[in-house]
KOLPADO-539366 format. One line per field, with one value per residue (C-alpha): residue number from 1; residue in three letters; x, y, z. Coordinates in pm, whole numbers, m for minus. Layout:
N
resi: NUM ...
resn: Ala ...
c1: X ...
c2: Y ...
c3: Z ...
***
This chain:
654
resi: 1 2 3 4 5 6 7 8 9 10 11 12 13 14 15 16 17 18 19 20 21 22 23 24 25 26 27 28 29 30 31 32 33 34 35 36 37 38 39 40 41 42 43 44 45 46 47 48 49 50 51 52 53 54 55 56 57 58 59 60 61 62 63 64 65 66 67 68 69 70 71 72 73 74 75 76 77 78 79 80 81 82 83 84 85 86 87 88 89 90 91 92 93 94 95 96 97 98 99 100 101 102 103 104 105 106 107 108 109 110 111 112 113 114 115 116 117 118 119 120 121 122 123 124 125 126 127 128 129 130 131 132 133 134 135 136 137 138 139 140 141 142 143 144 145 146 147 148 149 150 151 152 153 154 155 156 157 158 159 160 161 162 163 164 165 166 167 168 169 170 171 172 173 174 175 176 177 178 179 180 181 182 183 184 185 186 187 188 189 190 191 192 193 194 195 196 197 198 199 200 201 202 203 204 205 206 207 208 209 210 211 212 213 214 215 216 217 218 219 220 221 222 223 224 225 226 227 228 229 230 231 232 233 234 235 236 237 238 239 240 241 242 243 244 245 246 247 248 249 250 251 252 253 254 255 256 257 258 259 260 261 262 263 264 265 266 267 268 269 270 271 272 273 274 275 276 277 278 279 280 281 282 283 284 285 286 287 288 289 290 291 292 293 294 295 296 297 298 299 300 301 302 303 304 305 306 307 308 309 310 311 312 313 314 315 316 317 318 319 320 321 322 323 324 325 326 327 328 329 330 331 332 333 334 335 336 337 338 339 340 341 342 343 344 345 346 347 348 349 350 351 352 353 354 355 356 357 358 359 360 361 362 363 364 365 366 367 368 369 370 371 372 373 374 375 376 377 378 379 380 381 382 383 384 385 386 387 388 389 390 391 392 393 394 395 396 397 398 399 400 401 402 403 404 405 406 407 408 409 410 411 412 413 414 415 416 417 418 419 420 421 422 423 424 425 426 427 428 429 430 431 432 433 434 435 436 437 438 439 440 441 442 443 444 445 446 447 448 449 450 451 452 453 454 455 456 457 458 459 460 461 462 463 464 465 466 467 468 469 470 471 472 473 474 475 476 477 478 479 480 481 482 483 484 485 486 487 488 489 490 491 492 493 494 495 496 497 498 499 500 501 502 503 504 505 506 507 508 509 510 511 512 513 514 515 516 517 518 519 520 521 522 523 524 525 526 527 528 529 530 531 532 533 534 535 536 537 538 539 540 541 542 543 544 545 546 547 548 549 550 551 552 553 554 555 556 557 558 559 560 561 562 563 564 565 566 567 568 569 570 571 572 573 574 575 576 577 578 579 580 581 582 583 584 585 586 587 588 589 590 591 592 593 594 595 596 597 598 599 600 601 602 603 604 605 606 607 608 609 610 611 612 613 614 615 616 617 618 619 620 621 622 623 624 625 626 627 628 629 630 631 632 633 634 635 636 637 638 639 640 641 642 643 644 645 646 647 648 649 650 651 652 653 654
resn: Met Val Val Ala Gly Asp Asp Ala Leu Ala His Arg Leu Ala Ala Glu Leu Arg Gly Val Tyr Gly Glu Arg Val Thr Leu Val Val Pro Pro Ala Gln Arg Gly Val Leu Pro Pro Val Val Gly Arg Ala Arg Ala Thr Ala Leu Phe Asp Arg Val Ser Ala Ala Val Asn Arg Ala Ser Gly Asn Gly Asn Gly Gly Gly Thr Gly Asp Glu Pro Pro Gly Ala Glu Arg Leu Val Glu Ala Ala Glu Leu Gly Glu Ala Ala Leu Thr Tyr Ala Gly Val Glu Arg Ala Thr Ala Leu Ala Leu Val Tyr Asp Asp Asp Glu Thr Asn Ile Arg Ala Ala Leu Thr Ala Arg Arg Leu Asn Pro Arg Ile Arg Leu Val Leu Arg Leu Tyr Asn Arg Arg Leu Gly Gln His Ile Glu Ala Leu Leu Asp Gln Ala Ser Ala Leu Ala Ala Ala Ala Asp Gly Thr Pro Gly Gly Pro Asp Pro Ala Gly Gly Ala Pro Gly Arg Pro Gly Ser Arg Gly Pro Gly Asn Ala Glu Ala Tyr Asp Ala Ser Thr Thr Val Leu Ser Asp Ala Asp Thr Ala Ala Pro Ala Leu Ala Ala Thr Ala Val Ala Gly Thr Ser Lys Val Val Gln Thr Asp Gly Leu Met Leu Arg Ala Val Glu Arg Pro Pro Pro Gly Pro Gly Gln Val Ala Asp Pro Gly Leu Cys Thr Leu Ala Leu Leu Ser Ala Thr Thr Asn Asp Pro Ala Gly Ala Asp Gly Ser Glu Gly Ser Gly Ala Gln Gly Pro Gln Leu Leu Pro Asp Glu Arg Ala Val Ala Ala Ala Thr Gly Arg Gly Thr Val Val Leu Glu Asn Val Ala Tyr Ser Gly Pro Glu Leu Asn Ser Gly Arg Gly Val Val Pro Trp Phe Gly Ser Leu Leu Ser Arg Arg Leu Arg Leu Ser Phe Ala Gly Leu Val Ala Cys Val Val Gly Leu Ala Val Ala Ser Met Leu Val Thr Gly Glu Arg Pro Leu Gln Ala Thr Tyr Leu Thr Leu Leu Asp Leu Phe Ala Ile Asn Asn Pro Ala Ile Gly Glu Pro Leu Gly Arg Gln Ile Leu Gln Leu Cys Ser Gly Met Val Gly Leu Leu Leu Leu Pro Val Leu Leu Ala Ala Val Leu Glu Ala Leu Gly Thr Phe Arg Gly Gly Ser Ala Leu Arg Lys Pro Pro Arg Gly Leu Ser Gly His Val Val Leu Leu Gly Val Gly Lys Ile Gly Thr Arg Val Leu Ala Arg Leu Arg Glu Leu Arg Ile Pro Val Val Cys Val Glu Ala Asp Pro Glu Ala Arg Gly Leu Ala Leu Ala Arg Arg Leu Arg Val Pro Val Val Leu Gly Asp Val Thr Gln Glu Gly Val Leu Glu Ala Ala Lys Ile His Arg Ala His Ala Leu Leu Ala Leu Thr Ser Ala Asp Thr Met Asn Leu Glu Ala Val Leu Ser Ala Arg Thr Leu Arg Pro Asp Leu Arg Val Val Leu Arg Leu Tyr Asp Asp Asp Phe Ala Thr Ala Val Tyr Arg Thr Leu Arg Ala Ala His Pro Gly Ala Leu Thr Arg Ser Arg Ser Val Ser His Leu Ala Ala Pro Ala Phe Ala Gly Ala Met Leu Gly Arg Gln Ile Leu Gly Ala Ile Pro Val Glu Arg Arg Val Leu Leu Phe Ala Ala Val Asp Val Gly Gly His Pro Gln Leu Glu Gly Arg Thr Val Gly Glu Ala Phe Arg Ala Gly Ala Trp Arg Val Leu Ala Leu Asp Thr Ala Thr Pro Glu Glu Arg Arg Ala Ala Ala Thr Ser Ser Pro Gly Gly Pro Arg Leu Val Trp Asp Leu Pro Ser Thr Tyr Val Leu Arg Pro Glu Asp Arg Val Val Leu Ala Ala Thr Arg Arg Gly Leu Ala Glu Leu Leu Gly Arg Arg Pro Arg Gln Arg Ala Gly Thr Gln Pro
c1: 0 114 49 136 100 271 154 89 m198 31 272 m13 m190 128 193 m167 m142 199 159 m206 m281 69 69 375 366 546 528 578 657 818 1192 1116 944 1278 1300 938 908 627 387 441 164 233 606 856 1017 1361 1283 1042 1287 1461 1307 1280 1438 1481 1506 1502 1301 1467 1368 1731 1848 1956 1822 1567 1200 1218 889 1004 993 709 944 946 824 477 481 778 782 970 1015 1022 1095 947 930 635 390 401 407 773 718 410 590 890 660 517 164 143 162 1 m332 m435 m317 m403 m353 m368 m198 m343 m407 m713 m570 m256 m463 m694 m406 m224 m545 m603 m244 m262 m588 m423 m115 m316 m692 m722 m585 m814 m797 m857 m853 m848 m1063 m1209 m1459 m1748 m1930 m1615 m1530 m1858 m1790 m1428 m1532 m1786 m1539 m1260 m1496 m1631 m1279 m1195 m1515 m1446 m1092 m1224 m1481 m1212 m994 m1287 m1187 m1460 m1482 m1466 m1722 m2046 m2042 m2416 m2361 m2390 m2186 m1831 m1698 m1655 m1399 m1077 m1127 m792 m538 m350 m544 m791 m586 m860 m1108 m1023 m1179 m1090 m1331 m1263 m1332 m1322 m1280 m1209 m1006 m1203 m1537 m1406 m1266 m1523 m1795 m1554 m1430 m1771 m1943 m1726 m1963 m2257 m2269 m1912 m1947 m1651 m1830 m2169 m2268 m2559 m2716 m3065 m3176 m3091 m2817 m2618 m2337 m2078 m2104 m1846 m2015 m1855 m1834 m2165 m2189 m2232 m2546 m2605 m2610 m2466 m2702 m2544 m2738 m2758 m2432 m2108 m1832 m1536 m1412 m1206 m866 m854 m621 m820 m750 m389 m140 118 m128 m228 m256 m513 m290 m229 74 m113 m143 m412 m467 m560 m899 m1061 m1242 m1553 m1555 m1789 m2055 m1827 m1555 m1809 m1948 m1601 m1474 m1563 m1452 m1411 m1598 m1763 m1830 m2181 m2376 m2705 m2938 m2808 m2974 m2835 m2924 m2769 m2934 m3116 m3080 m3386 m3464 m3455 m3816 m4134 m4216 m4050 m3703 m3717 m3818 m3547 m3277 m3359 m3391 m3182 m3313 m3332 m3552 m3776 m3823 m3894 m4163 m4312 m4328 m4500 m4756 m4826 m4876 m5123 m5320 m5327 m5444 m5712 m5846 m5842 m6024 m6287 m6344 m6354 m6563 m6767 m6683 m6663 m6312 m6260 m6375 m6162 m5853 m5919 m5942 m5624 m5432 m5560 m5435 m5108 m5037 m5169 m5439 m5744 m5933 m5841 m6059 m6191 m6509 m6480 m6441 m6111 m6027 m6055 m5824 m5563 m5570 m5521 m5214 m5071 m5132 m4945 m4648 m4638 m4651 m4344 m4159 m4263 m4084 m3722 m3796 m3925 m3621 m3384 m3565 m3533 m3162 m3092 m3281 m3084 m2762 m2867 m2929 m2607 m2405 m2565 m2235 m2030 m1926 m2142 m2005 m2090 m2409 m2387 m2602 m2454 m2378 m2356 m2190 m1887 m1578 m1423 m1062 m958 m1189 m960 m1044 m1108 m1267 m1509 m1640 m1666 m1858 m2106 m2141 m2207 m2477 m2638 m2652 m2804 m2525 m2443 m2090 m1848 m1552 m1208 m983 m665 m674 m942 m927 m977 m1178 m1454 m1541 m1773 m1966 m1976 m2110 m2376 m2485 m2467 m2228 m2050 m1680 m1394 m1106 m778 m481 m582 m242 m329 m497 m872 m949 m1085 m1271 m1436 m1556 m1729 m1505 m1604 m1963 m1879 m1969 m1653 m1344 m1234 m877 m840 m565 m278 m24 12 165 m115 m378 m199 m161 m529 m630 m401 m528 m889 m830 m681 m1004 m1228 m1072 m1375 m1405 m1434 m1148 m1055 m727 m589 m233 m19 277 166 425 342 m30 13 214 m37 m332 m188 m85 m417 m607 m410 m420 m795 m952 m1300 m1291 m1309 m988 m945 m661 m734 m523 m702 m471 m522 m900 m897 m631 m851 m1117 m859 m698 m1035 m1111 m778 m877 m1217 m1428 m1662 m1564 m1867 m1689 m1430 m1485 m1183 m1158 m892 m582 m726 m976 m1286 m1418 m1768 m1771 m2029 m1944 m2109 m2149 m2079 m1716 m1641 m1641 m1623 m1976 m2148 m2379 m2320 m2561 m2503 m2390 m2149 m2008 m1914 m1544 m1443 m1172 m1205 m1552 m1920 m2226 m2444 m2708 m2846 m2889 m3216 m3190 m3161 m2842 m3028 m3121 m2761 m2637 m2903 m2765 m2414 m2530 m2727 m3058 m3380 m3367 m3066 m2990 m3258 m3086 m3229 m3069 m3088 m3056 m3138 m2829 m2996 m3031 m2833 m2629 m2690 m2446 m2665 m2682 m2496 m2416 m2280 m2021 m1786 m1428 m1082 m821 m656 m989 m1099 m771 m831 m1192 m1092 m863 m549 m209 m237 99 201 355 692 674 325 221 30
c2: 0 352 657 1004 1319 1619 1633 1426 1228 1060 938 831 643 463 364 242 21 m111 m158 m267 m437 m562 m415 m338 39 290 639 932 1265 1594 1628 1876 1594 1421 1556 1485 1222 989 841 479 220 m127 m107 73 398 240 4 228 322 m17 m125 219 283 640 719 1051 1053 1219 1191 1197 936 598 395 202 190 126 67 m243 m604 m714 m935 m708 m870 m784 m445 m315 48 231 606 788 1159 1348 1723 1683 1394 1340 1034 962 970 747 499 489 431 123 246 20 m287 m148 m261 81 441 707 1070 1278 1603 1912 2062 1930 2007 1803 1501 1525 1558 1261 1054 1110 1009 702 586 609 417 146 127 m152 37 132 508 698 1077 1346 1635 1920 2021 1778 1857 1835 1509 1349 1441 1322 994 925 1026 800 506 545 552 232 62 148 15 m305 m346 m301 m567 m799 m817 m856 m671 m305 m44 m34 269 306 367 12 m140 m246 m596 m724 m502 m668 m955 m910 m1150 m1476 m1709 m1437 m1200 m1149 m999 m660 m358 m38 177 539 675 1045 1133 1446 1440 1745 1568 1254 1427 1706 1495 1370 1721 1890 1630 1715 2010 1771 1644 1514 1273 1184 1109 1144 890 963 663 610 946 830 1025 819 910 743 883 858 767 776 458 374 428 154 m45 118 m56 123 179 2 206 31 m147 m95 m1 39 49 355 346 250 546 820 1080 980 1199 922 652 514 764 557 450 100 67 134 m237 m373 m29 121 123 m201 m180 m392 m581 m873 m879 m1058 m793 m513 m672 m724 m373 m199 160 212 451 324 440 341 392 578 827 1181 1478 1826 1989 2331 2651 2604 2831 2971 2846 3192 3169 3347 3707 3733 3606 3828 4132 4054 4034 4389 4566 4553 4442 4800 4914 4612 4700 5063 4957 4723 5011 5239 4973 4928 5304 5312 5023 5194 5525 5348 5174 5502 5681 5407 5446 5827 5885 5567 5494 5146 4986 5032 5395 5472 5321 5522 5850 5766 5710 6037 6216 6025 6146 6499 6494 6513 6828 6992 6874 7225 7225 6853 6695 6742 6373 6378 6680 6515 6197 6404 6571 6234 6093 6388 6323 5958 6071 6289 5986 5779 6002 5935 5564 5541 5731 5501 5195 5318 5395 5064 4865 5040 4960 4597 4567 4749 4537 4210 4103 4204 3972 3970 4044 3828 3958 4082 3819 3518 3214 2838 2864 2697 2905 2775 2879 2861 2838 2681 2354 2163 2451 2521 2165 2168 2497 2350 2041 2245 2442 2116 2019 2363 2463 2836 2916 3208 3187 3334 3381 3582 3573 3804 3598 3259 2998 2963 3331 3318 3034 3219 3528 3328 3147 3477 3325 3580 3618 3778 3876 3875 3672 3451 3509 3877 3996 4047 3825 3534 3775 3927 3576 3552 3264 3311 3210 2951 2583 2455 2566 2393 2494 2372 2580 2407 2529 2309 2586 2829 2572 2499 2869 2927 2638 2751 3109 2991 2768 3067 3260 2962 2651 2424 2497 2195 2211 2016 2091 1967 1835 1642 1508 1207 1246 1614 1538 1273 1506 1790 1558 1419 1759 1930 1634 1645 2025 2046 1714 1863 1976 1774 1775 1612 1617 1509 1454 1501 1259 1001 1026 1027 763 457 573 623 287 112 273 151 m200 m163 m118 163 317 504 681 663 703 821 632 820 769 478 459 245 213 181 m9 m141 m500 m756 m1084 m1295 m1401 m1355 m1692 m1511 m1377 m1595 m1860 m1746 m1585 m1228 m1357 m1608 m1349 m1114 m1130 m933 m679 m721 m658 m651 m645 m342 m320 m488 m290 m400 m161 m290 m227 44 223 204 361 630 703 728 996 1185 1124 1019 670 517 257 115 m6 m244 m186 m410 m729 m1042 m1246 m1550 m1387 m1587 m1375 m1469 m1423 m1156 m950 m623 m525 m225 m325 m166 m291 m216 m141 m479 m655 m497 m601 m961 m953 m824 m1124 m916 m992 m874 m786 m987 m813 m921 m1223 m1335 m1639 m1608
c3: 0 m81 139 11 219 368 730 1042 889 635 904 1132 851 745 1106 1138 829 926 1299 1324 993 916 566 354 318 98 245 4 170 62 135 414 606 672 1024 1122 1393 1282 1536 1627 1639 1771 1845 2065 1951 1972 1682 1493 1219 1189 859 696 358 239 m131 m314 m633 m930 m1292 m1401 m1149 m1272 m981 m1186 m1125 m754 m587 m402 m509 m286 m82 222 545 676 844 647 541 267 280 m53 m70 m363 m409 m648 m663 m1037 m1258 m1182 m808 m826 m1051 m819 m521 m694 m765 m1071 m844 m528 m385 m253 m263 m5 m108 210 115 277 m69 m256 m600 m533 m429 m732 m978 m827 m822 m1193 m1268 m1045 m1202 m1545 m1429 m1251 m1318 m1060 m762 m474 m418 m93 m125 138 15 216 m55 m15 m340 m548 m371 m485 m848 m835 m674 m949 m1221 m1098 m1043 m1394 m1538 m1349 m1466 m1829 m1799 m1639 m1916 m2180 m2014 m1944 m1576 m1309 m983 m1087 m990 m1182 m1415 m1361 m995 m869 m593 m670 m628 m278 m106 m16 m259 m424 m287 m344 m566 m665 m875 m1133 m889 m751 m585 m770 m574 m491 m143 m63 304 503 821 933 887 1057 1364 1400 1569 1834 1903 1894 2108 2407 2451 2498 2855 2857 2567 2347 2021 1858 1592 1357 1182 1042 1178 1531 1704 1951 2181 2394 2746 3021 3348 3693 3902 4072 4446 4708 4645 4306 3969 3669 3375 3074 2818 2483 2568 2760 2521 2756 3113 3198 3365 3730 3797 3625 3895 3960 3771 3791 3686 3351 3070 2886 2598 2463 2686 3011 3097 3326 3481 3144 2973 2859 2526 2459 2791 2852 3125 3369 3332 3377 3693 3838 3757 4083 4114 3739 3519 3204 2850 2740 2420 2460 2291 2269 2438 2493 2822 2768 2644 2316 2019 1846 1497 1344 1230 1339 1417 1756 1649 1337 1543 1798 1530 1416 1751 2064 2399 2528 2238 2276 2642 2549 2304 2563 2812 2561 2478 2847 2884 2593 2739 3077 2928 2725 3036 3231 2947 2940 3314 3307 2994 2999 2633 2491 2492 2117 2123 2430 2263 1948 2141 2333 2009 1866 2178 2158 1804 1887 1620 1850 1939 2271 2561 2638 2840 2912 3259 3444 3425 3045 3022 3246 3033 2716 2867 2974 2625 2475 2707 2601 2238 2295 2436 2135 1883 1996 2037 1680 1550 1741 1604 1246 1284 1455 1192 917 1101 1131 758 678 919 812 653 957 1237 1546 1890 2191 2354 2710 2877 2699 2918 2891 2548 2392 2313 1990 1940 1574 1272 1015 840 1161 1347 1061 1061 1441 1428 1181 1401 1713 1534 1422 1789 1861 2098 2134 2020 2038 1798 1865 1562 1506 1124 975 653 819 634 894 933 632 793 1126 950 768 1086 1284 1535 1758 1677 1868 1639 1825 1941 2231 2390 2433 2748 2732 2432 2636 2860 2552 2460 2801 2908 3272 3183 2915 2928 2751 2561 2240 2147 1786 1630 1451 1708 2016 2228 2146 2240 2567 2651 2584 2810 3093 3067 3067 3369 3549 3492 3564 3724 3666 3293 3062 2810 2498 2326 1998 2030 1782 1980 2185 2462 2498 2500 2769 2993 2947 3009 3333 3466 3394 3531 3853 3891 3824 3929 3933 3570 3251 3047 2707 2455 2100 1787 1454 1276 1554 1512 1130 1057 1137 890 615 692 681 345 207 315 149 459 562 895 1030 1313 1589 1962 2165 2494 2686 2465 2265 1979 1931 1575 1431 1100 854 755 529 718 411 383 754 934 1269 1200 941 1085 1444 1684 1795 2134 1980 1738 2024 2109 2416 2347 1970 1822 1907 1680 1759 1487 1177 857 693 397 42 m161 m357 m35 87 m235 m191 155 13 m232 37 m139 36 178 344 608 837 1149 1406 1747 2054 1854 2058 2138 1976 1632 1374 1134 770 480 318 638 686 1043 1229 1484 1732 1710 1829 1566 1603 1627 1300 1138 1247 1132 789 744 696 848 1211 1354 1660 1956 2078 2304 2194 1996 1668
***
């Protein structure tokens, strides 16, 4: 498999394929990436670079075609440095003989250009593209699949995608003894879309991830250990047991190397019953308990968007005065309510005849109505000026309102922050954005959604205060600079020690140290550190293996995957009951997809229809070959279920 990219996601994805799935990987990076320390999955740092080969790609070099001979041991990795991902670089990397190619450059144009070249060099290769533009991604996916189908039809080879939009051949069918069948599908993913739900959902009652399927929004919720004599509610199912040393700064950090004290993914009922004093992660329906945003429809929201709160109160006071004067006029003159109101309005606008020769009470009411009319003039003028200012400033960024509270402060509205902002608005959570760049990508979305924005460097004094951090519900620090995110979190904790914070960090060692220190210094506040590449890499790896990864749930420093799998061809599932198919610590069947293949393709194209999932399957239900299930799996469990070459740890037996 070939992975080409210029940032952390490329290194993380290559490590995922090599360390978890045992694949032979060729990693193509720019020459400037030589000094980047790649993340390690499944082995110690001391031996991480043992089997790495570095080669510089040059058109004029006489080193041959390169690309490897295919004799490398499972888990081997070649490092190819290429200044430009052109035809020469792809040929040298071995794209013509590769099973799958992942193009994860940060630039969409670079990925599209390389995908078109790779499809021409090898029509049978499975392509996985990283594109931020969703609409363009749909068109590119259809174009590349059609090109592969036409090439397959010309060669008379089965297994390619259906040019009419049908399903491709069975993913992952290419292998020894089955060289004629292949899966040349194209999958377009976005690391921002993959990681945004996990980052945004931290603002919803402490959850780590929200999963939306079949119109049902689910979440994984961290629950504290039950008290004496209490029984923990398992929700739909128990997904994980948290570390036994959650509040100990010197305890387990929740990673794969935490040992028995670390989190346990997909435990069985016996392990859950025996885990006293441990928190749990359960799957349940989602519900947001914070302040709800208005829908922006109706007369009252429209009126409120034009006028400020002070003017609305002024108008309410004037209306109350008119009602009071009308009632008094009715009592004094004995007129009917409608006639008394009419006379009061005439007096208010000074167009009624003077009350000469009339009773004293009527004269006093006329004078009072005139006074109220004088007060009405400046209020009307202020309303007109403010409405004009609202229309004129409709394209300007809003400032945080004075009484705002219970909101989420979102630091950074780049690629990741923009997707998180959209996700938070879908969950109807109030947001205040903080951004230093006035030309940032997400400011247009914030302006369109009328989300308050504070322009300024978060390291400067007063910026967090302007975002009402002292009354905020949570802080999401999602800039691309680790130090800026850390400084923002520390400054926010100084202003409010119990604030819930989530910070985006790349370096694992740095993230672990920050997580432990913040957890120990503020035990009563929720602290989470997240890596976008760590959340997105499993989905990209699953796509390279021909599987659909629905989402990833972070459990402390580990990841639990949701995947859609066809039962047919998997002996661990086929012909077994749901209870028998469950393997603790590896995978667990959660739901059955009863939709037809046509409805599934409709869901993939965002048209009406889609999957129909049956949750709470009885443990006695027998899985049939034609069934399609949604399951939760660990990374290594999914690798074993897919029938790949799972890498064995040192000292363990196959």
